[in-house]
C-alpha positions as CSV (number, residue, x, y, z in Angstrom):
1,M,4.1,-82.8,-83.3
2,S,2.6,-81.7,-86.6
3,D,-0.6,-82.5,-88.6
4,T,1.4,-85.1,-90.6
5,D,2.7,-87.0,-87.6
6,T,-0.2,-89.4,-87.5
7,D,-1.9,-91.6,-90.0
8,P,-5.6,-90.6,-90.5
9,G,-6.6,-94.0,-89.4
10,D,-5.0,-93.3,-86.0
11,D,-6.9,-90.0,-85.5
12,A,-9.3,-91.5,-82.9
13,E,-6.4,-92.8,-80.8
14,H,-4.5,-89.5,-81.3
15,V,-7.5,-87.5,-80.0
16,Y,-7.9,-89.8,-77.1
17,R,-4.3,-89.2,-76.1
18,T,-4.7,-85.5,-76.6
19,V,-7.7,-85.3,-74.3
20,A,-5.9,-87.4,-71.7
21,A,-2.8,-85.1,-71.8
22,A,-4.8,-81.9,-71.8
23,P,-4.4,-79.7,-68.7
24,M,-8.1,-79.4,-68.2
25,P,-10.2,-82.5,-67.6
26,R,-12.9,-81.6,-70.1
27,P,-11.3,-79.7,-73.0
28,R,-13.4,-78.0,-75.6
29,L,-13.5,-78.9,-79.2
30,E,-11.2,-76.0,-80.1
31,S,-8.7,-77.0,-77.5
32,I,-8.7,-80.6,-78.7
33,A,-8.1,-79.5,-82.3
34,A,-5.2,-77.2,-81.1
35,G,-3.7,-79.8,-78.9
36,A,-3.9,-82.5,-81.5
37,G,-1.6,-80.5,-83.8
38,G,-3.6,-77.6,-85.1
39,W,-6.3,-79.8,-86.8
40,D,-9.1,-78.3,-88.7
41,R,-12.8,-78.6,-87.6
42,A,-13.8,-81.4,-89.9
43,R,-10.9,-83.7,-88.9
44,T,-11.4,-83.0,-85.2
45,H,-15.1,-83.8,-85.4
46,G,-14.4,-87.0,-87.3
47,A,-11.8,-88.2,-84.8
48,L,-14.1,-87.3,-81.9
49,G,-17.0,-89.2,-83.4
50,Q,-14.8,-92.3,-84.0
51,A,-13.3,-92.2,-80.5
52,T,-16.8,-91.7,-79.0
53,A,-18.2,-94.7,-81.0
54,E,-15.4,-96.8,-79.7
55,G,-16.1,-95.7,-76.1
56,H,-12.9,-93.9,-75.5
57,L,-14.4,-90.4,-75.1
58,V,-17.6,-89.0,-73.7
59,P,-18.8,-85.8,-75.4
60,S,-21.1,-83.2,-73.9
61,V,-22.4,-79.7,-74.9
62,D,-22.7,-76.7,-72.7
63,E,-23.9,-73.1,-73.4
64,V,-20.8,-72.3,-75.4
65,G,-19.9,-75.5,-77.3
66,T,-18.7,-79.1,-77.3
67,L,-16.5,-80.7,-74.6
68,A,-15.0,-84.2,-74.3
69,E,-13.7,-86.2,-71.4
70,V,-12.3,-89.7,-71.0
71,P,-14.5,-92.2,-69.1
72,D,-11.6,-93.5,-67.0
73,R,-9.5,-90.5,-66.1
74,D,-6.9,-92.5,-64.1
75,R,-6.2,-94.9,-66.9
76,A,-6.0,-92.0,-69.4
77,Q,-3.6,-90.1,-67.2
78,R,-1.3,-93.2,-67.0
79,G,-1.4,-93.4,-70.7
80,A,-0.6,-89.7,-71.1
81,A,2.3,-90.0,-68.7
82,E,3.9,-92.5,-71.2
83,L,4.2,-89.7,-73.8
84,P,7.6,-88.0,-74.1
85,D,7.8,-84.9,-71.9
86,A,8.3,-82.7,-75.0
87,H,5.1,-84.1,-76.5
88,R,3.0,-83.4,-73.4
89,E,4.5,-79.9,-73.2
90,E,3.6,-79.2,-76.8
91,I,0.0,-80.3,-76.3
92,A,-0.3,-78.0,-73.3
93,R,1.3,-75.1,-75.1
94,R,-0.9,-75.5,-78.2
95,I,-4.0,-75.6,-76.0
96,A,-2.8,-72.6,-74.0
97,D,-2.1,-70.6,-77.1
98,D,-5.4,-71.3,-78.6
99,F,-7.1,-70.4,-75.3
100,L,-5.2,-67.1,-75.1
101,L,-6.1,-66.2,-78.7
102,R,-9.8,-66.8,-78.0
103,A,-9.7,-64.8,-74.8
104,T,-8.1,-62.0,-76.7
105,A,-10.7,-62.1,-79.4
106,A,-13.4,-61.7,-76.7
107,E,-11.4,-58.9,-75.2
108,H,-11.2,-57.0,-78.5
109,L,-14.9,-57.5,-79.2
110,L,-16.1,-56.5,-75.8
111,A,-13.6,-53.8,-74.9
112,P,-11.9,-52.4,-78.0
113,W,-10.5,-49.5,-75.9
114,H,-8.6,-51.9,-73.6
115,R,-4.9,-51.3,-73.9
116,A,-3.4,-53.7,-76.5
117,T,-0.5,-55.6,-75.0
118,A,1.8,-58.4,-76.2
119,R,0.4,-61.8,-77.0
120,T,3.2,-64.4,-77.2
121,I,1.9,-67.2,-79.4
122,E,4.0,-70.2,-80.5
123,Y,1.3,-72.2,-82.2
124,A,-1.6,-70.8,-84.2
125,P,-4.8,-72.8,-84.7
126,A,-6.0,-74.0,-88.1
127,P,-7.6,-71.3,-90.3
128,D,-11.1,-72.5,-89.8
129,M,-10.7,-72.6,-86.1
130,R,-9.9,-68.9,-85.8
131,D,-13.5,-67.8,-86.0
132,G,-13.7,-65.8,-82.8
133,F,-17.1,-64.6,-81.6
134,D,-19.9,-63.2,-83.7
135,T,-21.8,-61.5,-80.9
136,A,-20.9,-59.8,-77.6
137,T,-23.3,-62.3,-75.8
138,R,-21.3,-65.3,-77.1
139,A,-18.0,-63.6,-76.0
140,R,-19.3,-62.9,-72.5
141,S,-20.6,-66.4,-72.2
142,W,-17.3,-68.0,-73.3
143,L,-15.3,-65.9,-70.8
144,A,-17.8,-66.8,-67.9
145,A,-17.8,-70.5,-68.8
146,S,-14.0,-70.6,-69.2
147,T,-12.8,-69.4,-65.8
148,D,-12.2,-72.9,-64.5
149,D,-10.1,-73.7,-67.5
150,L,-8.3,-70.3,-67.0
151,Q,-7.3,-71.3,-63.5
152,V,-6.0,-74.7,-64.6
153,L,-4.0,-73.2,-67.5
154,L,-2.6,-70.5,-65.2
155,E,-1.3,-73.2,-62.9
156,E,0.2,-75.1,-65.8
157,A,1.8,-72.0,-67.2
158,A,3.3,-71.1,-63.8
159,R,4.6,-74.6,-63.4
160,R,6.3,-74.4,-66.8
161,R,7.5,-70.8,-66.1
162,W,5.5,-69.4,-69.0
163,W,5.4,-66.1,-67.1
164,H,4.3,-64.1,-70.2
165,W,1.3,-66.4,-70.7
166,V,0.1,-65.8,-67.1
167,W,-0.2,-62.1,-67.2
168,Q,-1.3,-62.0,-70.8
169,A,-4.2,-64.4,-70.1
170,V,-5.3,-62.4,-67.0
171,H,-5.1,-59.2,-69.1
172,A,-7.2,-60.7,-71.9
173,F,-9.9,-61.7,-69.4
174,W,-10.4,-58.0,-68.4
175,P,-14.0,-57.7,-69.8
176,H,-15.0,-60.6,-67.4
177,W,-13.4,-59.0,-64.4
178,H,-14.9,-55.6,-65.4
179,L,-18.5,-56.8,-66.1
180,A,-19.0,-59.9,-63.8
181,R,-16.8,-58.8,-60.9
182,P,-15.9,-62.2,-59.4
183,L,-13.8,-60.4,-56.8
184,T,-12.1,-63.3,-55.0
185,L,-11.0,-65.0,-58.1
186,A,-10.0,-61.7,-59.8
187,R,-7.8,-60.8,-56.9
188,Q,-6.1,-64.1,-56.8
189,V,-5.2,-64.2,-60.4
190,H,-4.1,-60.6,-60.6
191,E,-1.8,-61.0,-57.6
192,D,-0.2,-63.9,-59.5
193,A,-0.1,-61.9,-62.7
194,V,1.7,-59.0,-61.2
195,L,4.5,-61.3,-60.1
196,A,4.5,-63.1,-63.5
197,A,4.8,-59.8,-65.4
198,Q,7.8,-58.8,-63.2
199,R,9.5,-62.1,-63.9
200,D,8.7,-61.6,-67.6
201,G,10.3,-58.1,-67.5
202,A,7.1,-56.8,-69.0
203,R,6.7,-53.3,-67.5
204,V,3.6,-52.3,-69.4
205,G,2.0,-55.6,-68.4
206,E,3.0,-55.1,-64.8
207,R,1.4,-51.6,-64.8
208,E,-1.8,-53.0,-66.3
209,M,-1.9,-55.8,-63.7
210,L,-1.2,-53.3,-60.9
211,T,-4.0,-50.8,-61.9
212,S,-6.5,-53.7,-62.4
213,L,-5.5,-55.1,-59.0
214,A,-6.0,-51.7,-57.4
215,V,-9.6,-51.7,-58.8
216,I,-10.2,-55.1,-57.2
217,L,-8.7,-54.2,-53.9
218,R,-10.7,-51.0,-53.8
219,S,-13.9,-53.0,-54.5
220,Q,-13.0,-55.2,-51.5
221,G,-12.5,-52.3,-49.2
222,E,-8.8,-52.8,-49.0
223,H,-8.0,-49.1,-49.6
224,E,-4.5,-48.9,-48.3
225,Q,-3.4,-51.9,-50.4
226,A,-5.2,-50.5,-53.4
227,L,-3.3,-47.2,-53.0
228,T,0.0,-49.1,-52.8
229,A,-0.8,-50.9,-56.0
230,S,-1.8,-47.7,-57.9
231,G,1.2,-45.9,-56.5
232,R,3.5,-48.5,-57.8
233,A,1.9,-48.3,-61.2
234,L,2.2,-44.5,-61.1
235,T,5.9,-44.6,-60.3
236,S,6.6,-47.1,-63.1
237,A,4.6,-45.0,-65.6
238,R,6.5,-41.8,-64.8
239,E,9.8,-43.6,-65.0
240,D,8.9,-44.9,-68.5
241,E,7.2,-41.7,-69.5
242,D,4.0,-43.7,-70.2
243,A,1.4,-40.9,-70.3
244,R,-1.6,-43.2,-70.7
245,A,-0.6,-45.4,-67.7
246,E,0.2,-42.3,-65.6
247,A,-3.3,-40.9,-66.3
248,Q,-4.8,-44.3,-65.5
249,A,-3.0,-44.7,-62.2
250,T,-3.7,-41.1,-61.2
251,N,-7.4,-41.6,-61.8
252,Q,-7.3,-44.8,-59.9
253,H,-5.6,-43.1,-56.9
254,G,-8.5,-40.6,-56.8
255,S,-11.1,-43.3,-57.1
256,I,-9.6,-45.2,-54.2
257,L,-9.5,-42.1,-52.0
258,L,-13.1,-41.3,-52.8
259,D,-14.3,-44.9,-51.9
260,A,-12.3,-44.6,-48.7
261,G,-14.4,-41.6,-47.7
262,R,-11.8,-39.0,-48.5
263,P,-13.4,-36.9,-51.3
264,L,-11.4,-33.7,-50.6
265,E,-8.2,-35.7,-51.0
266,A,-9.6,-37.4,-54.1
267,R,-10.5,-34.3,-56.0
268,P,-7.0,-33.0,-56.9
269,H,-6.0,-36.4,-58.1
270,L,-9.1,-36.7,-60.3
271,E,-8.6,-33.1,-61.6
272,Q,-5.0,-34.0,-62.6
273,A,-6.2,-37.2,-64.2
274,L,-8.8,-35.3,-66.2
275,A,-6.1,-32.9,-67.4
276,L,-3.8,-35.7,-68.4
277,R,-6.5,-37.6,-70.2
278,S,-7.8,-34.4,-72.0
279,D,-4.2,-33.9,-73.2
280,L,-4.2,-37.4,-74.6
281,V,-7.5,-36.7,-76.5
282,E,-6.0,-33.6,-78.1
283,Q,-2.8,-35.4,-79.0
284,A,-4.8,-38.2,-80.6
285,R,-6.9,-35.7,-82.5
286,A,-3.8,-33.9,-83.8
287,H,-2.4,-37.3,-84.9
288,V,-5.6,-38.0,-86.8
289,E,-5.4,-34.6,-88.6
290,R,-1.8,-35.2,-89.5
291,H,-2.4,-38.7,-90.8
292,Q,-5.6,-38.1,-92.7
293,G,-8.0,-40.0,-90.3
294,A,-5.6,-42.7,-89.2
295,G,-5.9,-43.4,-85.5
296,A,-9.5,-42.3,-84.9
297,G,-9.9,-45.2,-82.5
298,E,-7.4,-43.6,-80.1
299,V,-9.5,-40.5,-79.9
300,R,-12.5,-42.6,-78.9
301,T,-10.4,-44.5,-76.4
302,F,-9.1,-41.4,-74.7
303,R,-12.5,-39.7,-74.8
304,R,-13.9,-42.8,-72.9
305,Q,-11.2,-42.4,-70.3
306,V,-12.1,-38.7,-69.9
307,G,-15.7,-39.9,-69.4
308,L,-14.6,-42.3,-66.6
309,T,-12.8,-39.6,-64.8
310,L,-15.8,-37.3,-65.1
311,V,-18.0,-40.0,-63.5
312,T,-15.7,-40.1,-60.5
313,L,-15.5,-36.3,-60.3
314,G,-19.3,-36.2,-60.3
315,R,-19.4,-38.8,-57.5
316,T,-16.9,-36.7,-55.6
317,E,-19.0,-33.5,-55.9
318,Q,-22.0,-35.5,-54.8
319,A,-20.1,-36.8,-51.7
320,L,-19.1,-33.2,-50.9
321,G,-22.7,-32.1,-51.0
322,N,-22.7,-30.3,-54.4
323,P,-25.3,-32.1,-56.4
324,A,-25.6,-29.4,-59.1
325,A,-21.8,-29.7,-59.8
326,A,-22.2,-33.5,-59.8
327,V,-25.0,-33.3,-62.4
328,R,-22.8,-31.2,-64.7
329,Y,-19.9,-33.7,-64.5
330,L,-22.1,-36.7,-64.9
331,R,-24.0,-35.4,-67.9
332,E,-20.8,-34.7,-69.7
333,A,-19.5,-38.2,-68.6
334,A,-22.7,-39.9,-70.0
335,D,-22.3,-38.1,-73.3
336,A,-18.6,-39.1,-73.6
337,L,-19.2,-42.7,-72.7
338,E,-22.2,-43.1,-75.0
339,E,-20.1,-41.6,-77.8
340,A,-17.3,-44.1,-77.1
341,G,-19.7,-47.0,-77.3
342,D,-19.1,-48.1,-73.7
343,T,-22.5,-49.4,-72.7
344,H,-21.5,-50.5,-69.2
345,D,-19.9,-47.3,-68.1
346,H,-22.5,-45.2,-69.8
347,G,-25.0,-47.0,-67.5
348,R,-22.8,-46.2,-64.5
349,A,-22.8,-42.5,-65.4
350,L,-26.6,-42.6,-65.9
351,A,-27.2,-44.3,-62.5
352,Y,-25.0,-41.7,-60.7
353,L,-26.7,-38.9,-62.6
354,A,-30.0,-40.2,-61.5
355,A,-28.9,-40.1,-57.9
356,A,-27.5,-36.6,-58.2
357,T,-30.6,-35.4,-60.1
358,A,-32.8,-36.6,-57.2
359,A,-30.5,-35.0,-54.6
360,R,-31.0,-31.6,-56.2
361,G,-34.7,-31.7,-55.1
362,G,-37.3,-29.5,-56.8
363,G,-39.5,-32.4,-57.9
364,R,-37.0,-34.2,-60.0
365,L,-37.8,-37.7,-58.8
366,R,-39.6,-38.6,-62.1
367,E,-36.6,-37.5,-64.1
368,A,-34.3,-39.5,-61.8
369,A,-36.5,-42.6,-62.2
370,E,-36.3,-42.4,-66.0
371,L,-32.5,-42.1,-65.8
372,Y,-32.4,-45.2,-63.5
373,D,-34.5,-47.0,-66.1
374,H,-32.1,-46.2,-68.9
375,A,-29.1,-47.2,-66.7
376,E,-30.7,-50.5,-65.9
377,Q,-31.3,-51.2,-69.6
378,A,-27.6,-50.5,-70.2
379,F,-26.5,-52.9,-67.6
380,T,-28.8,-55.6,-69.0
381,T,-27.4,-55.0,-72.5
382,A,-23.8,-55.0,-71.3
383,G,-24.2,-58.1,-69.1
384,S,-23.0,-56.1,-66.1
385,T,-23.7,-58.5,-63.3
386,A,-22.7,-56.4,-60.3
387,W,-24.3,-53.2,-61.5
388,W,-27.6,-55.0,-62.5
389,A,-27.9,-55.4,-58.7
390,R,-26.2,-52.2,-57.6
391,V,-28.6,-49.9,-59.5
392,R,-31.3,-51.2,-57.2
393,L,-29.4,-50.0,-54.2
394,L,-29.1,-46.6,-55.6
395,R,-32.8,-46.5,-56.4
396,G,-33.5,-47.6,-52.8
397,R,-31.4,-44.9,-51.3
398,T,-33.0,-42.3,-53.6
399,A,-36.5,-43.4,-52.4
400,L,-35.4,-43.5,-48.8
401,D,-34.1,-39.9,-49.0
402,A,-37.4,-38.9,-50.5
403,G,-39.3,-40.4,-47.6
404,Q,-40.8,-43.2,-49.7
405,H,-40.1,-46.0,-47.3
406,E,-42.3,-48.7,-48.8
407,A,-40.8,-48.1,-52.3
408,A,-37.3,-48.1,-50.8
409,R,-37.8,-51.4,-49.1
410,E,-39.0,-52.9,-52.4
411,E,-35.9,-51.7,-54.1
412,F,-33.6,-53.0,-51.4
413,T,-35.3,-56.3,-51.4
414,E,-34.9,-56.6,-55.1
415,A,-31.2,-55.6,-54.7
416,A,-30.7,-58.4,-52.2
417,R,-32.3,-60.9,-54.5
418,R,-30.0,-59.9,-57.4
419,F,-26.9,-59.9,-55.3
420,A,-27.8,-63.4,-54.0
421,L,-27.4,-64.6,-57.6
422,A,-23.8,-63.4,-57.7
423,P,-22.7,-62.8,-54.0
424,D,-18.9,-62.5,-54.8
425,T,-19.7,-59.2,-56.7
426,M,-20.7,-57.5,-53.5
427,T,-18.4,-54.9,-52.0
428,P,-18.3,-54.0,-48.3
429,Q,-20.0,-50.8,-49.2
430,D,-22.8,-52.7,-51.0
431,R,-23.3,-54.9,-47.9
432,E,-23.4,-51.8,-45.7
433,H,-26.0,-50.0,-47.9
434,L,-28.1,-53.1,-48.3
435,T,-28.1,-53.9,-44.5
436,T,-29.0,-50.3,-43.7
437,G,-31.7,-50.1,-46.3
438,L,-33.4,-53.3,-45.2
439,T,-33.5,-52.2,-41.6
440,Q,-35.0,-48.8,-42.1
């Protein structure tokens, strides 16, 4: 099915059939253009306009663009069923490939340090439909608005045994899982993606899915399952001598133990992860020197990872009752993450630094409050849904520890209001802290 398969006078009918055969009930303009045969924007707009005027399609606009649907879905589906199987499969694959490329463009803009993995594309969109995203806000909005389409396409891909597409799409949506934290959905699709990567024989993809799944399980309080997932990733990384994945899984293991209330067990894993990640920084720097500046992005990537481990080491020291040591780790973490351009995790470092600063005593509450303010600004800028609420929990606990009960209650009340806007982002630990705070 190519751009020359239809007479221009039949464009409206061709678009109608494409929308009817699309996996999602309300495909976007970009998906329609892709499914129609890789059409350009002008041709797609013209065909949509004609089909709309004839009453065959109903267009609408949401926060991220134009969509279309057929007024009689049952009739349209009967018509689509009359298309040859190969034709319907090509429409679905063209739409899926376009979707994966857009998700990857959002991933690269929002998280340039996220590990690059394969993207298996059979059909590329028209040149003027490859425009990507011009701002981080648009990229975040597209990811958030496209999760329903993602689920539909994942089901389509699994039914057609496009195992590579399943894990690659879940991987590309990582910024959404990281910032918005829709834990129930994220767990479901990652569990499916682990199996898909195994079936695809993609060991790097499987490790990426396992470590991301471990994060989600940890957030849901499923610590033993999380340890199993990170342990599988660690074994695989060592078998393949994948130093980056080994460091990631080791760090994740320590983070899980910390969240499980086992900071003494967490510390050696985190110290090992810090050593592994520091080695990667030095190796990347040596590569840059040898190759006259090439690969500087890798230095930033691994410096960011060092920063993430430092955050967790700081939290570990805080849990062990060593706020001065926690402050040292967290200040270094905040510097590394700011340098890497990671606004979200820089905010996390600042929030934990605020809590550790207040815990040191000595009249440091004003300094802690300023750090919390900076952290909250970072979360707003990054679009960090869960942390926009969670920072208020930390503020409340700091106020409570300082004996400021009225201020603490105000913070916990605001945290409850914010979590109510995105309840699936809450972890069991969040619920426990919120309940405790509101009953003090």
